[in-house]
N, C-alpha and C positions, 0 to 999 in steps of 0.2 A: 572637387570634394566634397561628397554627398550629405548631407547631416541628415540622420535620423532623428524622428519628431517622438517622442512617447506622447500618443493621442490618448492615453488613458486618464490624464488628468482634464482632460476639454471634454470629455462625453459625458453626458447626461441619460437617465434612464428613465422614460417616460411609464408611466401608470398601465400604458396600454402593452409594456412591455417592449416598445422600441427605443433604438438609442439615438442622441440627437447629437449634433458636431455642427458649432459654426465656424467658419473658415473667411477670413480677410482673402480676397482677390483683388490682386493688383490687375490693371488694364483694363477694365471695363468703361467703356465711353460713349454707350448709346443704349438704346433699348434693344436692338441686334444685338448687342454682348450678351444681355442680361438672357435672351429667349435661347440663344444660342447653348450657353451652361444650361441652364434649366432644362432644354429637351434632350443634350447629348448624356447630363447624369441622371435623368429621370428613367432614361431608356434601359440603367444599368439593373439586372434583377436582383431584387428583394431590397430595391430605393424606392419609398413611399411618398416621400416628398423632397423637390430641392425647390429650394425660394430664391430669388436674389433680392437683396434692398439697397437699391438704387443711390439710396443718400449717403450709405456709410459703405459702401461695396463689401457688402456681407453676405454670404451663400449660408442658407440656413438647410441642414440636411439630416433628414431620417432614414432610419431602416431597420431591418430585422435583425434584431441583435443576434451575434456570434456566425451572420450569415457575410459580412464583407470586414475588410482589413481598413480601416480609414483613410493609411497609405493611396490606395487604389485611387482615391478621389483626387489627392493632390496631384499624381500621375496624370489623371486625365485630364485633367485641366491642364497641365503642361503641355501636355498633346492639343490641345485647344491655342495655345500659346498665352496662358495665362497663371502666372506666379500665385502660390495659395500657402497660407500659413493657417494656424489657430486665431481666430481671433480673439482680440482682448479688447476692452475699450478704450483703456487709457491707452494702450500702446497706438490704437487704429485713433485715436487722438492726436496722437503725439504727430502719426505718420503724415497725417493730412495737414496740421500743420506746416510739416516740412515742405509737403508739397505745395501748399500756399506761399511760402517764402520762396522756395524753386520757381515756380511761374512768378512770381514778381520779380524776381530777379532777374530772369529769362526777357521779361517785360520792358525792365529798365535799360539792357542791352539792345534790345529792338530799335526802340523808342530814341536813345540815344542815338544809334548809328540810321536811325531816320533821319534824324534831325539835320547831322551831318550830312548826310546825301541830298538834303534837297537843298541843303546850301550851295553844292558842286551842279544840282542841277538847273537851279536858276539861270546861272552864267548860260549853259548850255541850250537852253529854251531862246532865252533873249539873242543869244549867237546865230541861232539858225537862223534867225530873222535878218541880223546883223552883219551876216556872212562872215560868221568864225571861221578860224584856217582851220581845217580839218585836223592837222595836230594838236590845235588846243584843245577840238572837242573829245578827239581819241585819250589825250592828256586826263580830263578829267571823268573819261569813261572808265580806264582803268583804276583812277584814285579809287571810283565810288565801288569798283568791284573788290579792291582791296579792303574797304572798308564792310560791305554787305556781307561777302561771301564768310568771312571768318564770324559775322555777327549772325548771320542765317543761320549757320552748320552749329552753335550753341544755343541761340533761341528757339527754332524750329525741332529741336529734337525731343519732345512730348509728342508732337506729330507722328515725324519721321520713325521714332521707336516704337510705337504702338502700331503704325502701319506696317511695319517690317515685322512685327511678332505676328501681327493678325497673316499677313501673306505667308509666313514661315508655317503657319499651321493649316495654312490653304481656305482660309476664311478673308472675310471683306467687312472692316467696320468703317465708321462715319472716317476717321485719319488717313483711309485711303485715297480717296480723292483729293481730299486738304494737301497729304502730301505730292500729290501727283500735281496738282495745281501749283504748290511752293515750288517744286524740282522743274517744273516746264518752263515757269518763269525766269526763273535764276538761268535755267540752261540757255531760252531762247536770248537773255541778257547777254550772255557772256558769247554767243554765236555772233551776234549783231556785233559787239566790241571787238570782236577778232576781226571781222569782214568790212572792219570803218564804218558801219551803218550811222544815221545820221540819231536814231532812236533806239535805245535801251530802256529797259523798265526795271532796274535795280533800286531804283525809290519805291516805285509802287511794290514791290515784292517784299521791301523789308517794312514797309507801313503793310501790309498783307499780315505779315506774321506778327507786326504788334497788335493790329484789330485781333486779330485769332488770340492770340494770348490774352488780352485786355477782357475778348468775351469768355476765354476759359475760365481766367481767373474770378471774374465776377460770378458766373455761373459756379463755382466751387464754394466760392465764400455763400450766396445764397443758398447754397443745398447746407452747406454748416449750420449756418443759421435754424433750419428748418430741423434740424436733428438735436436743437439746444434743449428742447423739453425730454429726452432721452437722454441726454448730458445729464442734465438737472437730474434726473430721476435719480441716474446711477451714482452721483454728488452725496445723495440723501447715505450712500451704503458705505456705513464706517468700514476701513478694512482691518481694523482690530481692536479687540475689547479689553476690558478687564477684568480677567475671573478668578472667582476666590479658588484657590487650592486649598485652603483650610479656614476654619474659622475668623482667622488675624492675617492670611497672607495672601494676596493678591498676585497676579504674575499677566502680564499683557501678552496677549495669542491673539495667534490669526482669529479671523470670524469663522472660518470656514472650520475652526477647530473647536466651537459650542455646540455644546450637545442638550437636548431636551434634558432637564432637571440642575445642569448647572445653574450657579448664581455668579451675576456679573456684577461691577460697581459700575454706576451712571452717573458722572460729574459734573458740575456747570457747562454750557458749551457745548456738551457731547451728544452723539447720534448714538441712537438705540441700535445695536444690532441684532436682536432679539426681539421673537414675538415672548410675551409673557407677563406675571403679575407681579406687582410691586409687593416685596415680603416686609421691606425698611425705606424709612424716610418720607419727605415729603416736599413737592417742588413743583415749580409750574411746569408744563411742558407744551410744546406746540404740537399737535397732533392733526394740523390742519389738510394735510395728506389722506388720511383717511375719514375723520371726521366734518371737512369740510369746512368746518369753523375754525374762524382766522383770531378767537381770543384764546388766548393761554387758558388749559385746563389745569385745575389740581390733581396733584397723582398723588395718591396717601397708599397705605398698606391694601391689597387687595385690589386697586386699580389695576384694569389692563393698560399694558403700552405695546407699541408696537416697532417694528425698525424702521426706522426713518425718524421716529420722535426726537426732538429736540429739548434738551433738558434745558430749562432757562436758569433756575434757582438753586433748591438744594440739591443734596445726594442721594439716589436712590440705591437702594439694592432690588434686585428684580431675578428672579427666577425662572428660566429660560422653558417656554414650552412648545416653540420651533425655533429653529436657526437656521442660517446660512439659506438654501434654494429652497427651504419650504416655507418662509415667511410670507406675511401677506405682501409686503413690499416686494420681493421677489415674483408672487404671482402676479402683481401689475404688471412690472417689465415683463413678464413674457407677453402677458396677453397685450402690453404697447407694440412688444417686438413683432407678436402674430399678426397684428392689424396693420402693421407696415409693410410686413414680407408679403400678405396676402394678394391677391389678384382680384382685381373689380372688373366689371363686363368692359367698362371704359377704358382701363389700362391694356386690357386683352385686346381691344378695336386698335388702340394705336401701336401695341409691338408687332400687331402684324401687318399694318401699314410702314411701320419702320423696317421689317425684313424684306421688306420689295425695292427699300432705298438702294442699298448698293448695284443690284444689277439694271433697273430702271434708270439711274443718276450717270453709271458709266455709259451705257448704250446712248442715252441723250447726247450727252455732251461730246460721243465718235461721231453721230450721225450730225451732230451741227457744224462739226468742224468740215466732215464731208460737204455737206450743203453749202457751207460757205466758201470752199474751194470751186464747187460745182459751178457755182455763179461768179466766177472770178476774180473772186479775195487772195490776197496773198496768203503764202501759208504761216507766214507770222500773225497777221492778222485773226487767220482761220485758230489757228491755236488758241490766240488769248482768247476771244470769243469761247472756245469750248473752256479751256481754266474758267473764266467767269462763272459759267455753267457748273463744274465741278462744285465751285465754291459755294454758289446761292442755294443751292439745293440740300447743304445740309439739315440732316433731321433731327435737329438737337431740341428744335421745339417742340417737335413732335414727341418726341421722347420722354421729355421733361413735362408736357400740357398735363397728363393724369396722376404721376406719383408727388410731383411736387404739390398739386394740389392737399393730394390724400395725407403727406405728410403730414404739410403745415394745417390742415384743418383737424387729423389726429392728437395734434400736441394742442391745438386751441379747445378743442372738445376735453383733453385731459385736465388741463388748467383748470376746467369747469367742472372737474369729477366726473367726466366720463370716459368710460375705458371700450373704447372698441374692439373686439374680438372675433371678428370678418372682415374679409378685404372687401366684401359687397355693402357692409352692414350702413354707409352713408349714403349709396345709392338706394337703397332699399327704405330704410329711414326718411328720407327726403320725400318719398313717394306715397306716405301712408295718409289715410281721409278718415281714418275710425282709431280709436284707441281703447282697448278693454285695459281695464285698472282690476287686478285682485284686492282683494280687502286688507285681510289680516298680516302685517309686514311688508305691503305694498301702498297701499294710504295710509295706515298707521304706522306706527312706530314698531319696530322688533320688542321694545322692552317695556314691562308693566310697569303703571304708575299708579299711584294713591288717590284716588277721585277726591276722598273727603277727608283731606289730611289736615286742613283748616278746623274741622270740627272735632279733634281730637286733642287734649293738652297735650303740650309738649313734653310734660315728664312720661306720659304714658305711650306717646310715641317712641322715644327715646328707649325707655324699657323693653318694647316689644320688638324693638328694631334689633336688639343684643341677643334678646332669644331669637329672634328669627334666623340668626348667623349659624345656628346648630341645627339647621335645616335646609335638606335641598330642592327644596319644590321652589317653581320661579314665581310662584305667588307670594311665598316667603322671603324671598327675595328680594322682592320688589317692596317690601316693607322693611328691609334690611337698608337698603340703598333710599328711601326715603327720609329714614331716621339718621342719615350718614353714620352709623353703627359701625366699628372697627374691632372692639373689644367682646366676644361672646362669654355669656354667663356660664358658672360652671356648674358640673352636674347638673346638665339636662340629658333625659332620655327623650330618644323617637319613637313612637308608637308607628309604623307603617299605615300608611292609610289615612292615619287621622290628626295626627300632631306631633308636636313638640312640648313637652312638660318638666317642670322642678320644681326648686323650692326659694324664693328669694324675702330675705329678714322676715322669714319665720312664716311666710304664706304660701298656698300652692299658686306657681304661674304657668300656663296654659297659651299656647297657640297653635291654632288649625281651623278642624270642620267648626262650624256652628253648633254641632249636637256636642262635640268633644269639651267645648268651653260653656255649653248650656247659654247660648245666645240665640236660637232659633229664632226667635221675635224679633229681636235687633235684624237680624240679617234677611228677616221674611219683607221687613218694613222697606230695609234700602231696593231690596231686588223689585220692591213696588213701584220705587221710585226712578230706577237705573236697572232695568230688567238684561241690559247686557253685559253687567258688572260681575264679576268673578268677588267673592265675598272671603274674608278670614276672620275668624275671630280671637281677641285675646281675653283671658282673663287672670288678675291677680288679685286674689283675695275674693271679696263679695263685689269686687268693680268690674264690671264687662264692656269690651267697646268691639264693634266692628269695623274692620277695614273695607271698602271698595275699591278693587282693586279690576281698571281697565286698559287697555292700548290707547294711547292717546293719538289723534290725528295729527300726521306729520304737519308743521307750522305752515307751510305757504301750498299746502293741497288745494283750499279754496282756490287761490290766483291763479296755482297751474292749469286748474281745470277752465277756468273762466278764461285763460291766454290759448289754451288750444281752441275754443270757441270761435276765438276771434281772428283765429288761424285758419278757419271753413274746416276744421277736424270733430266729430262727434265723438263724445265720450258716453261710456257704461260701464259698471260693475257687473262683472260674474265672479260669485264668489261661494266659497262652498260654506260659508258662516251661516248662522241663524238670521232667519227673516228679520226681526228685530233690529239685529246690528247692521245688516246691511243697509237696512231701510232708513234707518237714523244717519250714516256716513250719506246716503246719498243724498238727503233732504240738506244736510249741512251742507254739503258742496255744491250743490245745485244741478245734479246729475238726474234725468229724467229717467234714463234706461236704467235697469238694476235688476238681475238676477240674483239669487238667495239659494242657500242647500243645493249647492252645482256639485257633481260631480267631473274627474278629470275627463271622462269622456263627454258628457256634456259640454265640456268648457271647449272642446276641439268640433263640436258638431257645431256648437255658436260662432265658429270661427270661420267653420268650411261652409255655414251657412250664407255668412258675409260676403265670404271670397267669393261664391259662385253668381251673387248679385254685383260683382263688379268693385267691391269695396276692397282696400289693402289694409290690412289691420295691424297695429302695432299691437302686443299682448306684453304687458308690464306685471311681473308677478316672480315670487320668492321661494316658494315652497316645491316639495317634490311632486307633488300634486298639479305644481302648475308646468312641470317640465314637458308633457304631452302638447300643453297649448302653446307652449313658447316655443318650440320646436315647427306647430303647423303654423303658425302666423305669418304674414311676409315680413314684418321685422318683428324683434323682442326685443326687451330690456330686463334686467332683475337691478335687483339692490344688491351691494356688496355685502349685507348680512343674510341672502338668499345661500341655498344648500348649492353643494358643490355642484350638483348635476343640473340645477336650473343656471347657476354660473355657463356650465361648458356648455349649454345647449344657445341662450342666449346672444344676441347678438352683440350687444353691448352690457356693461355692467356699472352702476352710477354708485357714487360715495356720498357719505356723509348721511345726514339724519335730516335731508330736504328733499321734496319731489323736484325742483329746479332743474336739475340736471335731465330731466326728459323733456321738458319744454327745448331745454338749451340743444338736445341732441337734436330736435325737430327741425328748429330755427337753422343750427350751424350746418346742418348735412344738407337742408336746402340751400343753405350759400352757398356749399363748397360744392355740389351739384351743377349749380349755376355756372359757377368758375370753371368747372370744367369742360363744359360744354363751350364757355366763351375761348376754354384756352386750345380745345381742339377747332374751334372756327377762325381762331387767329395760327394757329398752324399752317392750316388747310387754306385759308386765303392767302398767306405770305408766299406759300409756293405757287399757288394757282395764279399770283401776280408777278411775284419774281422770276420764275423759270422763262415765260416768253419774253419779257425783257431782257434777260439774260443771253436766251437765242439770238433777239433780233440785234445783238450787237452793240446794245444801248448801254450796257457796263462796263466797266473794269473789275479786272481782280480786285482791286483796293474798294470799290463802292461796295461789290459781291461779298468782303468778308465782312466789312461794315454792316450789314443786312442782314448778313447771317447771325454776328452776333447781336445785333440789336432785337431782332425776331427770337433768341434765347433768353435773354434777359429780359423782355417785355412779357415774358409766359411765364417767368418768375417771380415778376414785379407784382403780375394779376396773382397768382398764387399765393402770395404774400398776404393777400386780402384776407383771407380765409382765417386770418389772425385774431379777427376782431370779435371779441366775445361778447355773446350777444344777453341782452338782459330779458329775463322771466316780464 
């Protein structure tokens, strides 16, 4: 009975008008499977992208809206021999856990059978030397067959089922030669037993299955560990929210039911489901995912909170500004998934090599068998040698070499506040030897700070802050934020372009331009001392004060610039800001090369000039005017506060108020690139050494299985070294 699936609940629409669908695909066992799926589905008209994530067996599809029925993809995958259904992370994790338990059960059966058969084999081996009676030897052989054949039928099912599905779809995967090897070993042993031969290989066959299962179980568990970051990110997403349906009544609803403008209640220990602003309450909150700060922050009315924020103490009422798939957490999750699904040039190289595996290994095994027969070997010995060749040449190590490092490195960079937005970002960032920083919003924090706060009386600051709440100007917002103001003054009027004014305690009160507050002389004196500052004046009666507002340098900017220099990377500033501001920033950070008053065209020209001289440039910027330069550079990064255009163009986005993630990205990418190259060499050297040894008949199928499993585990262990977090 065919079950129809309503795909409308799983479809997502992109800003470009495309439809997206994630499918969980069963039966993916190697890089060759990935490339076959991607090639076949990409050839469907109107499909714009088809990417397989090997770590969680997820297929991400994009196509033109209205052009295709999603059921077509499931049907095409079935024709290829794969079962597919809509991907749901929780269900996928549960299914993977069940697969791991199934592998462990089969491994236990195979290991138990192997131990018992070995006890039967020892008397046969010793009896062949001490003149055991043929009837006794046959009895032990038939007893071994009675133990091994049922155990093998159960334990080898993962390999044989996958191979059968592949052959039924007229394709080959790595389980085909493995299954052929197992079946040949069992069939040869059964024929030898029927023929009363001295030697059978039931013990070797069941131990071969045990080794293969052990290798696959370890491989799956390591891949589940590499997915831990994405799973942890998903765990931050609360499934339900307490929504106010009236001023005094709340109702628990699915997170997907929350709309912008709704008010939700957050209690201690709960995760926020929306991006929004606190309208009531006070609490310590953990927003380390967004800010990068591990210390709790205080959320009060007016404070911004994000999906994934953990409420630690008090209760908050939050008005939603974005919910469900529009939150920053959802965007971060999409960026991480995109980085894991994208293809790097090293991965494409490994996939092309894996595609050649099936025809080459079958031909090699067949030629090996013919060669041994031609040299006078028995049919039995020739088949055993061919089996060893089939098994030892498994391309698991080659297929895992690059995606394993990519997944682990992406997770490690995410934990350090870096989100990759391109499949080859790691490789390109690792190659940079010149970094260009924009100044405003990149080297400096995006929010304005009051520079002369200590010179202004506290009562004046608090009063000015309350008045500033009535203005929408960013400079006034900086004053309100510095004062910690939350209660605006009443009866305040705003004069566009000048400031806000009103009356307080019987005296006029103003905040705005120095001329609006009759404070030009005070403002000029401040600008002489600090020419890059912006000023806002405050007057209450005859008292006049001027606030100097400026962007503050990121706290670790100088340390990051020095660290990049130690890595042999030259740093310069190319900014559209005024010359005094850029010069001061360069002097503060110890950067010798800088350019000010630069247009977007000039930034691109500077990058092109460096590129023509052989430099690989990393551009770090945040504004809309930086987008062309970000696209032109060899690699690019943007802070999470950047415009959406800059984030879309950048190869990576970094979180928090520090610049350290840029340094972390360079070091982590260099390390990951080294591990990718090491893994490729490990896989290549393994095959170069192992295949001739197997062809020479120097290894048994049992040793071949152990070697094949060991190579895959070695590659995964080497990839896990990318987890190490780099210090600035």
